[in-house]
DOFI-933102 format. One line per field, with one value per residue (C-alpha): residue number from 1; z, x, y. Coordinates in steps of 0.2 Angstrom, whole numbers. Last residue first. Example, Ala and Ser with C-alpha at 12.3 -4.5 7.8 and 13.67 -1.06 7.14 Angstrom:
# residues 2
i	[2, 1];
up	[36, 39];
east	[68, 62];
north	[-5, -22];
***
This chain:
# residues 779
i	[779, 778, 777, 776, 775, 774, 773, 772, 771, 770, 769, 768, 767, 766, 765, 764, 763, 762, 761, 760, 759, 758, 757, 756, 755, 754, 753, 752, 751, 750, 749, 748, 747, 746, 745, 744, 743, 742, 741, 740, 739, 738, 737, 736, 735, 734, 733, 732, 731, 730, 729, 728, 727, 726, 725, 724, 723, 722, 721, 720, 719, 718, 717, 716, 715, 714, 713, 712, 711, 710, 709, 708, 707, 706, 705, 704, 703, 702, 701, 700, 699, 698, 697, 696, 695, 694, 693, 692, 691, 690, 689, 688, 687, 686, 685, 684, 683, 682, 681, 680, 679, 678, 677, 676, 675, 674, 673, 672, 671, 670, 669, 668, 667, 666, 665, 664, 663, 662, 661, 660, 659, 658, 657, 656, 655, 654, 653, 652, 651, 650, 649, 648, 647, 646, 645, 644, 643, 642, 641, 640, 639, 638, 637, 636, 635, 634, 633, 632, 631, 630, 629, 628, 627, 626, 625, 624, 623, 622, 621, 620, 619, 618, 617, 616, 615, 614, 613, 612, 611, 610, 609, 608, 607, 606, 605, 604, 603, 602, 601, 600, 599, 598, 597, 596, 595, 594, 593, 592, 591, 590, 589, 588, 587, 586, 585, 584, 583, 582, 581, 580, 579, 578, 577, 576, 575, 574, 573, 572, 571, 570, 569, 568, 567, 566, 565, 564, 563, 562, 561, 560, 559, 558, 557, 556, 555, 554, 553, 552, 551, 550, 549, 548, 547, 546, 545, 544, 543, 542, 541, 540, 539, 538, 537, 536, 535, 534, 533, 532, 531, 530, 529, 528, 527, 526, 525, 524, 523, 522, 521, 520, 519, 518, 517, 516, 515, 514, 513, 512, 511, 510, 509, 508, 507, 506, 505, 504, 503, 502, 501, 500, 499, 498, 497, 496, 495, 494, 493, 492, 491, 490, 489, 488, 487, 486, 485, 484, 483, 482, 481, 480, 479, 478, 477, 476, 475, 474, 473, 472, 471, 470, 469, 468, 467, 466, 465, 464, 463, 462, 461, 460, 459, 458, 457, 456, 455, 454, 453, 452, 451, 450, 449, 448, 447, 446, 445, 444, 443, 442, 441, 440, 439, 438, 437, 436, 435, 434, 433, 432, 431, 430, 429, 428, 427, 426, 425, 424, 423, 422, 421, 420, 419, 418, 417, 416, 415, 414, 413, 412, 411, 410, 409, 408, 407, 406, 405, 404, 403, 402, 401, 400, 399, 398, 397, 396, 395, 394, 393, 392, 391, 390, 389, 388, 387, 386, 385, 384, 383, 382, 381, 380, 379, 378, 377, 376, 375, 374, 373, 372, 371, 370, 369, 368, 367, 366, 365, 364, 363, 362, 361, 360, 359, 358, 357, 356, 355, 354, 353, 352, 351, 350, 349, 348, 347, 346, 345, 344, 343, 342, 341, 340, 339, 338, 337, 336, 335, 334, 333, 332, 331, 330, 329, 328, 327, 326, 325, 324, 323, 322, 321, 320, 319, 318, 317, 316, 315, 314, 313, 312, 311, 310, 309, 308, 307, 306, 305, 304, 303, 302, 301, 300, 299, 298, 297, 296, 295, 294, 293, 292, 291, 290, 289, 288, 287, 286, 285, 284, 283, 282, 281, 280, 279, 278, 277, 276, 275, 274, 273, 272, 271, 270, 269, 268, 267, 266, 265, 264, 263, 262, 261, 260, 259, 258, 257, 256, 255, 254, 253, 252, 251, 250, 249, 248, 247, 246, 245, 244, 243, 242, 241, 240, 239, 238, 237, 236, 235, 234, 233, 232, 231, 230, 229, 228, 227, 226, 225, 224, 223, 222, 221, 220, 219, 218, 217, 216, 215, 214, 213, 212, 211, 210, 209, 208, 207, 206, 205, 204, 203, 202, 201, 200, 199, 198, 197, 196, 195, 194, 193, 192, 191, 190, 189, 188, 187, 186, 185, 184, 183, 182, 181, 180, 179, 178, 177, 176, 175, 174, 173, 172, 171, 170, 169, 168, 167, 166, 165, 164, 163, 162, 161, 160, 159, 158, 157, 156, 155, 154, 153, 152, 151, 150, 149, 148, 147, 146, 145, 144, 143, 142, 141, 140, 139, 138, 137, 136, 135, 134, 133, 132, 131, 130, 129, 128, 127, 126, 125, 124, 123, 122, 121, 120, 119, 118, 117, 116, 115, 114, 113, 112, 111, 110, 109, 108, 107, 106, 105, 104, 103, 102, 101, 100, 99, 98, 97, 96, 95, 94, 93, 92, 91, 90, 89, 88, 87, 86, 85, 84, 83, 82, 81, 80, 79, 78, 77, 76, 75, 74, 73, 72, 71, 70, 69, 68, 67, 66, 65, 64, 63, 62, 61, 60, 59, 58, 57, 56, 55, 54, 53, 52, 51, 50, 49, 48, 47, 46, 45, 44, 43, 42, 41, 40, 39, 38, 37, 36, 35, 34, 33, 32, 31, 30, 29, 28, 27, 26, 25, 24, 23, 22, 21, 20, 19, 18, 17, 16, 15, 14, 13, 12, 11, 10, 9, 8, 7, 6, 5, 4, 3, 2, 1];
up	[1007, 1002, 986, 975, 959, 949, 933, 927, 910, 906, 888, 882, 869, 873, 891, 886, 875, 889, 901, 893, 877, 866, 880, 889, 875, 859, 851, 857, 852, 841, 842, 826, 835, 839, 837, 848, 841, 848, 836, 837, 823, 811, 823, 817, 802, 812, 823, 808, 798, 813, 817, 799, 797, 790, 801, 806, 824, 821, 830, 824, 835, 834, 815, 807, 803, 792, 790, 800, 790, 773, 778, 784, 768, 756, 767, 774, 757, 755, 764, 773, 787, 796, 813, 822, 805, 804, 821, 826, 828, 826, 809, 798, 810, 807, 788, 791, 798, 781, 774, 790, 787, 769, 773, 775, 768, 773, 789, 788, 790, 804, 804, 822, 831, 850, 864, 876, 872, 853, 854, 865, 853, 837, 840, 847, 835, 820, 827, 831, 814, 803, 817, 808, 798, 813, 810, 805, 816, 813, 828, 829, 847, 862, 872, 890, 906, 921, 934, 947, 959, 972, 985, 1001, 995, 999, 985, 986, 968, 963, 950, 932, 921, 915, 921, 909, 893, 902, 901, 883, 881, 888, 879, 862, 867, 871, 853, 846, 856, 849, 831, 833, 840, 826, 813, 820, 807, 796, 777, 781, 769, 769, 788, 791, 780, 788, 805, 799, 792, 807, 819, 811, 826, 837, 827, 830, 848, 850, 840, 852, 867, 859, 856, 874, 881, 871, 878, 896, 893, 889, 873, 871, 861, 849, 845, 834, 821, 807, 811, 809, 792, 787, 792, 782, 767, 768, 770, 754, 746, 752, 743, 747, 736, 736, 740, 728, 731, 737, 721, 724, 724, 737, 752, 746, 735, 738, 722, 722, 718, 709, 707, 714, 725, 732, 731, 747, 758, 771, 789, 786, 776, 773, 758, 745, 743, 726, 728, 710, 711, 706, 723, 725, 710, 699, 702, 697, 714, 727, 746, 756, 766, 784, 792, 808, 823, 834, 852, 867, 882, 900, 912, 905, 905, 917, 917, 907, 918, 933, 927, 928, 946, 950, 943, 925, 910, 892, 877, 870, 870, 851, 854, 872, 888, 904, 923, 933, 951, 966, 964, 966, 955, 956, 944, 944, 954, 951, 941, 934, 919, 915, 899, 888, 874, 884, 883, 899, 909, 901, 909, 926, 926, 921, 934, 947, 944, 953, 937, 933, 920, 918, 904, 903, 890, 873, 859, 841, 846, 843, 858, 869, 855, 853, 872, 874, 860, 868, 884, 876, 872, 870, 872, 868, 878, 877, 892, 891, 906, 895, 886, 870, 864, 847, 843, 852, 849, 830, 828, 823, 838, 834, 847, 857, 872, 875, 893, 898, 914, 911, 905, 915, 911, 922, 925, 927, 936, 928, 933, 939, 928, 921, 902, 891, 873, 862, 848, 832, 825, 834, 829, 845, 855, 847, 846, 864, 870, 859, 865, 884, 880, 872, 886, 899, 912, 913, 930, 944, 946, 963, 974, 992, 997, 989, 981, 964, 963, 954, 949, 961, 954, 959, 942, 936, 949, 942, 924, 929, 937, 921, 911, 921, 920, 901, 899, 909, 896, 883, 893, 896, 887, 893, 883, 893, 907, 909, 906, 899, 912, 909, 912, 924, 936, 940, 930, 919, 930, 947, 942, 934, 950, 958, 944, 946, 964, 961, 948, 958, 942, 936, 919, 915, 915, 904, 905, 890, 889, 874, 878, 875, 878, 890, 880, 885, 875, 877, 865, 852, 840, 826, 829, 842, 831, 824, 841, 847, 833, 837, 855, 850, 841, 855, 867, 883, 895, 889, 895, 884, 888, 886, 884, 871, 867, 852, 864, 876, 862, 856, 874, 874, 858, 866, 878, 892, 908, 912, 928, 933, 946, 949, 944, 962, 974, 982, 1000, 1004, 1006, 989, 982, 990, 980, 964, 970, 971, 953, 948, 958, 948, 930, 925, 908, 900, 905, 915, 907, 917, 915, 925, 933, 933, 947, 947, 961, 953, 937, 947, 957, 943, 931, 941, 954, 940, 934, 951, 952, 935, 934, 920, 913, 905, 909, 898, 905, 898, 906, 909, 912, 908, 925, 928, 927, 930, 947, 949, 966, 977, 970, 966, 984, 992, 977, 975, 993, 990, 976, 987, 998, 983, 974, 990, 991, 974, 978, 993, 983, 968, 978, 994, 993, 974, 972, 987, 981, 965, 949, 941, 936, 944, 959, 962, 961, 973, 985, 986, 986, 1001, 1010, 1007, 1014, 1028, 1017, 1002, 1014, 1020, 1002, 997, 1012, 1008, 990, 997, 1009, 996, 984, 998, 1000, 981, 980, 964, 952, 960, 957, 939, 935, 942, 927, 915, 924, 924, 905, 902, 911, 903, 885, 890, 896, 880, 869, 878, 892, 891, 909, 920, 926, 941, 947, 934, 938, 925, 938, 938, 925, 937, 926, 922, 911, 899, 901, 892, 904, 923, 932, 936, 950, 958, 960, 943, 934, 940, 926, 930, 940, 942, 956, 967, 976, 992, 982, 975, 992, 999, 986, 992, 1010, 1007, 996, 1010, 1007, 1005, 1013, 1005, 1011, 1004, 1003, 1015, 1007, 1009, 1026, 1033, 1026, 1035, 1051, 1050, 1046];
east	[155, 167, 177, 190, 193, 209, 212, 230, 231, 248, 251, 255, 265, 282, 279, 276, 291, 303, 294, 300, 307, 323, 333, 332, 342, 336, 333, 350, 348, 360, 362, 360, 349, 337, 320, 305, 294, 278, 268, 271, 259, 272, 286, 286, 296, 311, 310, 309, 322, 335, 331, 332, 350, 345, 347, 329, 323, 311, 295, 282, 268, 251, 247, 234, 245, 257, 273, 283, 275, 278, 296, 299, 292, 306, 321, 313, 312, 297, 286, 270, 261, 245, 240, 224, 216, 206, 203, 216, 206, 222, 220, 223, 237, 247, 245, 251, 267, 273, 274, 284, 296, 298, 305, 323, 334, 321, 314, 295, 286, 274, 257, 250, 234, 236, 227, 242, 244, 243, 257, 268, 267, 268, 285, 294, 284, 292, 309, 308, 303, 316, 329, 344, 334, 325, 306, 300, 285, 269, 258, 240, 233, 245, 235, 230, 239, 230, 238, 223, 224, 212, 202, 204, 220, 238, 243, 249, 246, 234, 241, 240, 240, 253, 244, 230, 241, 257, 256, 250, 266, 277, 268, 271, 289, 291, 284, 296, 311, 307, 306, 323, 331, 325, 330, 348, 356, 363, 361, 350, 335, 336, 339, 324, 313, 318, 314, 297, 292, 299, 290, 273, 263, 273, 266, 248, 251, 259, 245, 233, 242, 241, 223, 220, 230, 220, 204, 210, 217, 199, 194, 192, 208, 202, 187, 197, 199, 192, 205, 218, 212, 212, 230, 234, 226, 236, 252, 247, 244, 262, 270, 273, 284, 277, 288, 296, 302, 317, 327, 344, 360, 369, 364, 346, 338, 322, 315, 306, 288, 279, 260, 260, 245, 252, 241, 232, 231, 217, 215, 214, 231, 243, 254, 256, 270, 275, 280, 277, 278, 294, 301, 320, 319, 334, 349, 353, 359, 358, 358, 351, 363, 362, 366, 376, 370, 383, 385, 375, 384, 380, 366, 348, 343, 337, 329, 314, 310, 308, 292, 283, 289, 279, 279, 282, 277, 283, 275, 268, 251, 250, 243, 245, 249, 258, 256, 261, 255, 267, 273, 255, 243, 224, 219, 201, 187, 172, 182, 199, 206, 225, 234, 219, 209, 193, 186, 193, 184, 167, 163, 170, 160, 144, 145, 150, 134, 135, 143, 157, 170, 188, 200, 219, 233, 226, 228, 223, 205, 188, 191, 179, 166, 166, 166, 151, 142, 144, 138, 122, 115, 130, 133, 146, 158, 173, 182, 195, 206, 222, 232, 221, 225, 216, 202, 187, 193, 195, 177, 176, 165, 153, 152, 137, 145, 160, 165, 178, 188, 195, 212, 226, 244, 248, 240, 222, 217, 202, 184, 173, 158, 165, 165, 152, 154, 140, 144, 154, 165, 181, 195, 194, 196, 212, 220, 216, 225, 240, 241, 241, 255, 266, 261, 269, 263, 245, 240, 230, 213, 206, 212, 209, 227, 233, 250, 242, 235, 219, 204, 191, 179, 161, 154, 161, 150, 134, 140, 142, 125, 118, 128, 123, 104, 105, 116, 105, 96, 110, 123, 138, 154, 166, 183, 196, 198, 216, 229, 243, 239, 239, 220, 223, 233, 217, 204, 200, 200, 199, 183, 177, 178, 168, 155, 155, 152, 137, 131, 131, 131, 116, 115, 133, 146, 162, 177, 187, 206, 213, 231, 249, 265, 274, 288, 301, 317, 331, 346, 350, 355, 344, 330, 335, 332, 315, 308, 314, 305, 289, 290, 292, 275, 267, 270, 280, 287, 304, 315, 330, 342, 360, 368, 381, 373, 360, 345, 354, 359, 341, 335, 347, 340, 323, 327, 339, 345, 357, 355, 366, 363, 376, 390, 396, 389, 372, 376, 358, 365, 372, 356, 346, 355, 351, 333, 333, 339, 325, 313, 319, 318, 301, 299, 314, 308, 320, 334, 340, 357, 356, 365, 359, 359, 341, 336, 344, 334, 318, 319, 325, 311, 295, 304, 308, 290, 284, 296, 292, 273, 267, 284, 289, 303, 318, 329, 345, 350, 368, 370, 357, 357, 358, 346, 350, 341, 328, 320, 336, 348, 334, 327, 336, 335, 317, 314, 322, 310, 295, 303, 309, 292, 282, 292, 287, 269, 269, 277, 265, 248, 245, 258, 259, 240, 236, 249, 239, 249, 259, 274, 289, 280, 270, 285, 295, 281, 279, 298, 300, 285, 292, 309, 309, 300, 311, 326, 318, 315, 333, 339, 329, 336, 354, 351, 343, 358, 370, 359, 360, 379, 388, 377, 384, 402, 398, 389, 401, 412, 397, 387, 402, 404, 386, 387, 402, 395, 379, 389, 401, 385, 380, 367, 357, 360, 346, 343, 331, 313, 308, 291, 277, 264, 255, 268, 283, 297, 313, 324, 338, 356, 373, 384, 382, 397, 395, 384, 393, 390, 397, 387, 373, 371, 374, 361, 359, 348, 364, 360, 357, 345, 335, 334, 328, 314, 309, 309, 299, 286, 273, 256, 241, 225, 213, 195, 182, 165, 151, 134, 128, 137, 129, 112, 113, 118, 103, 103];
north	[-175, -188, -193, -186, -196, -190, -200, -201, -207, -215, -220, -238, -247, -239, -244, -262, -263, -256, -268, -284, -291, -291, -283, -300, -310, -317, -300, -293, -275, -265, -246, -235, -223, -237, -228, -226, -212, -204, -193, -174, -171, -164, -168, -186, -180, -175, -191, -202, -194, -194, -213, -219, -226, -243, -258, -256, -256, -242, -238, -225, -219, -212, -213, -202, -188, -199, -190, -203, -218, -210, -206, -224, -232, -228, -231, -247, -254, -266, -278, -273, -283, -278, -283, -277, -274, -290, -297, -310, -327, -337, -345, -329, -324, -340, -337, -320, -327, -334, -316, -311, -326, -321, -304, -308, -293, -280, -287, -284, -268, -270, -261, -261, -259, -256, -265, -268, -286, -282, -269, -280, -295, -286, -279, -294, -305, -296, -296, -315, -319, -310, -307, -298, -285, -278, -273, -256, -253, -243, -240, -235, -232, -228, -241, -236, -239, -230, -220, -218, -203, -208, -198, -188, -181, -181, -192, -210, -216, -230, -241, -245, -261, -273, -288, -293, -293, -297, -316, -315, -304, -318, -332, -323, -321, -340, -344, -331, -339, -356, -349, -341, -357, -367, -355, -353, -364, -350, -346, -332, -335, -354, -355, -344, -354, -371, -364, -358, -375, -384, -373, -375, -381, -369, -355, -361, -362, -345, -337, -346, -339, -322, -324, -329, -315, -302, -309, -308, -290, -285, -278, -259, -256, -270, -260, -248, -261, -250, -237, -250, -255, -237, -236, -251, -244, -228, -237, -247, -230, -224, -239, -258, -268, -286, -301, -313, -331, -341, -339, -348, -338, -348, -336, -337, -324, -314, -306, -289, -285, -271, -269, -251, -254, -270, -285, -289, -304, -302, -297, -278, -278, -292, -289, -302, -315, -320, -339, -346, -365, -374, -370, -366, -355, -357, -347, -329, -322, -308, -309, -295, -284, -284, -267, -269, -260, -252, -260, -254, -248, -252, -247, -245, -227, -214, -197, -201, -216, -204, -197, -214, -217, -202, -185, -178, -189, -191, -184, -168, -159, -162, -179, -185, -176, -175, -178, -193, -193, -194, -176, -170, -160, -157, -143, -148, -156, -167, -180, -174, -182, -181, -187, -183, -191, -194, -211, -217, -203, -206, -222, -218, -202, -210, -224, -211, -201, -185, -178, -165, -168, -161, -164, -163, -163, -169, -157, -158, -155, -164, -175, -165, -164, -183, -186, -174, -182, -199, -192, -185, -168, -156, -137, -124, -113, -102, -96, -82, -78, -80, -94, -92, -110, -113, -125, -117, -100, -103, -110, -128, -133, -119, -106, -101, -94, -82, -79, -66, -63, -45, -43, -34, -29, -14, 3, 9, -6, -15, -13, -27, -32, -48, -49, -58, -62, -69, -81, -80, -65, -68, -57, -47, -62, -68, -50, -47, -62, -59, -41, -46, -59, -45, -33, -46, -59, -55, -47, -54, -62, -67, -52, -52, -56, -40, -43, -47, -29, -30, -40, -47, -59, -56, -52, -69, -78, -69, -74, -92, -93, -87, -99, -114, -109, -108, -123, -135, -145, -143, -152, -140, -141, -127, -126, -116, -129, -123, -137, -126, -112, -94, -93, -78, -89, -98, -90, -105, -121, -112, -103, -119, -128, -115, -116, -135, -134, -123, -134, -150, -161, -171, -161, -165, -152, -155, -144, -148, -144, -134, -138, -133, -143, -154, -161, -175, -178, -190, -185, -198, -184, -191, -178, -165, -150, -157, -161, -144, -135, -145, -140, -122, -123, -133, -120, -122, -136, -143, -157, -160, -174, -180, -163, -157, -141, -138, -138, -126, -114, -114, -110, -96, -89, -90, -76, -75, -83, -98, -107, -122, -135, -150, -139, -135, -147, -143, -139, -132, -114, -114, -122, -108, -95, -105, -105, -86, -86, -97, -86, -71, -78, -74, -64, -73, -90, -100, -110, -124, -133, -149, -164, -181, -193, -200, -188, -173, -176, -179, -163, -152, -153, -153, -141, -128, -130, -125, -110, -102, -107, -96, -91, -107, -119, -126, -140, -146, -163, -169, -187, -200, -207, -226, -241, -259, -260, -247, -251, -255, -242, -229, -229, -215, -204, -208, -202, -185, -185, -183, -169, -160, -161, -156, -140, -136, -140, -129, -114, -115, -118, -108, -94, -92, -93, -82, -70, -67, -70, -56, -66, -56, -48, -64, -75, -64, -64, -82, -86, -74, -82, -100, -96, -109, -121, -119, -122, -138, -144, -140, -149, -164, -164, -163, -178, -188, -185, -191, -207, -210, -208, -211, -200, -184, -190, -194, -178, -164, -162, -163, -150, -138, -141, -138, -122, -116, -120, -110, -95, -96, -96, -80, -78, -62, -57, -50, -33, -32, -27, -13, -6, -10, -10, -27, -34, -32, -30, -40, -30, -36, -37, -39, -47, -48, -56, -74, -81, -96, -114, -120, -108, -96, -83, -65, -55, -36, -29, -29, -46, -37, -25, -40, -48, -31, -31, -48, -43, -27, -34, -33, -42, -31, -35, -23, -22, -34, -27, -31, -30, -48, -50, -34, -39, -56, -48, -37, -18];
***
C-alpha cells in the first residue's frame, strides 16, 4: 500500500477530551445551584434539570428563579451601580482580571460548554471561549477610554440581559463586557437549557474582584425572562427568536427602557460561477453545520449560480458524507448534538412537512443515544417555500439557483430577516458591488462566521436592531448626561375672527414632489393667537400615508446618490429658505404669537448647512480586527422614515428631522407641527424650487394621535420618529413590533431645538444602519 493510499483510507481514531475537571467542579459546587445575587450563590429553590444533550445524563440541578429572586438581583445591581460607574480605570482593571481568569480556565469553560450545549469541543475550545476572552480584553480598553473619548455620556444604570442557548458563554460576553465597561451593572438570565457556563462565570467574577451586585445571574425558563423584562431596569438586551423579541418590544413599549434585539435570520450564502468552489464548500460547512446549524446567522439559504449548480451540489454532497457526527467531547467530531429533544423535534417537524425539492442526508450514521440530526441538503426549492423563508435552526441547508447578480440580490433579499449574508467570488469588483445591495447587517466576502469585539454585529428588518461590538455597540449602553425636562403640549389657538388674508389659504399635502389634495377631502382651520383665521390645512388619513409611502418607494434611487450630491441639494435648500426668511419669520410669529420667528428661521438655515456638511462625511470606518483583511463598518440609510415633528418649533423641528434623513440618503414623510402647521406647508414651496427629487420628502398635516398608529403599523416603513407633544411613544413602540421597525421617540421628554441637542450625531446615527463587510485577502 502506498503512502497516498494509506492517507486516503485512513480513518480518524477517537480523541476524547476528559470531562473530569468540569464534572469535579459541578460536584464541588454541590450539583445544585441557587441564583448568583449580590456576589454570592443563594440557596437552591425549586429546581429543574440541566442535561447533557449528547447522552441525556443529568449534569446539575438549577434554580427556577422566583419574582423575589429577580427583584433582589435588580436591587443589588441598583445599589452597586453608582459606585461602579465612578471609576473607569477601576472597571478596566476588573475586566482585565476577568479576561485573564477566563484565559487561565479556558479548558474548563470549553469542556463545560460542550457538556451543557452539545457542540463539538473543537468549536467551544477554538472559537467560543477565545472570542469571549477577546471581548473582555477589548472592553477593558473601552472602560479606560470612556472618560476621554465619550464626553457627555454616562451609564444607563441597571441592564437586564437575556441570552440564548446556542452560544451561552459567548453571548454572555457580548452582553456583559460592554455593559460593565460603560459603568452599568447587570442582571443576566442564561438560557434554561444551558446555564452552567454562566454560573461558572459567576464563580470567576468572585475571583476577579468584581464588586458585589455588579454581576447577577438568575436562572430559569422564559417566565424568568418575562419577570426581568418587567422589572425596574434601565435597559433590556435580548438575543433569541424573532417571536420573543417582538413580545419584548411590546412589553417595553412606552416604559423608556433602552432596548437592543439580536434576533433570527435566514441568511443567504451566495456562490458565483467564478468562485473557488472547494473553498466555498469548506466555508459552507462552517456556515451551516457549525454548532449544528443552531446559529442565528447560519448560511442556511444556499444560492448557487445556475451554470455551476450541478457541479457544486455534487461536491457538497461528497463533503457532507465525510462529516463526522458523534460524541461532542471527541476532538475528531465535526457535528455534535442538538441542544434538547424539543429542538430536535422542531427541526424534524419542519423538514418532514416539506413536499418540495430533493432531500439529501449525509451518509454517516448517528449515535444510538442523544439528540442528533444528520446534516441535510434540500435542493430545488422555490423562493417562497416554507423552508426557504422560515428559520429551521438546525443542520439543514436549503438551496436554489440564480442566473445573474441582480437576481441573486433579489432572491437573497426576499426574506423578512436581515442578519447576515455570505458571498463567494474571485471578482472583487463583483463582490464589492453586491455586498452593499444585500439587506443584511453583516456581509462576509469569501469567508463566513467572522466575528470580533471591535466589529459591530447586528441585523436589520426582523433580525432586530442595535449593534454589539465596537464603539457602535457601546452607544446602546450609554445616554447623554443630565436630566431632560418634561415636554409641554402646545395647544392650537381657537377663534372666530376674519381671515388674515382675503384669499383662501387651504394648504394641500405634499406627496411625491407635488401638492396633493387629502384623500378624505377634509381640512382644519389654523387660528392665530388673537383669533384671526390664518388659513386651513388638509387632514391626512391612512390613504394619504399609503400614497406617501408609495412615493418614497418610487424615490429609492435617492439612497444610491453620492453624499456630495445630497450636500449640494441641502445647501440649495438652505439658500432658498434664506431668500424667504422674512416671509417664514412673519408666518411663525403670526402662528405662535411670539417674536422668535427670525431666530427660528436663522437656526433652520444653519441646520441645513450642518447636515449638508455631514452628508459626505458621516461614513464608516475600518475596524482593527485580528485578521489579514478588513472589517468595514459602513453607514447605510435606514430607508423610509416617518417623523412626527415637534409642536413648539414649526419650521426648525421640520428641518431638524428632514435634514439628517436626507443627508444620509433616506426618504422621509414628515407630519407637520400640529398646532402650527403652516410653516411646513410653506416649506414645500422651497422644496419645489431646490431640486429635491419627488418622493424624497413628503409633508402631511393632521392630528398626530390619528396618524401615529397608521405610521407605526405600516409594514413598508423602516422607521418612525416621534417628537410630538402628544403622548404617543408607547403606542408607536408597541405597534412597531409588527415588523420590528426602528423607533426613535421622546418618551415625553423635551428637546432644545435651538440648542446643541437639536442636531448632531444622535440624528445621524438614527438615520443610518451599520453594515459590517468583512473582506479577507491574501493567498
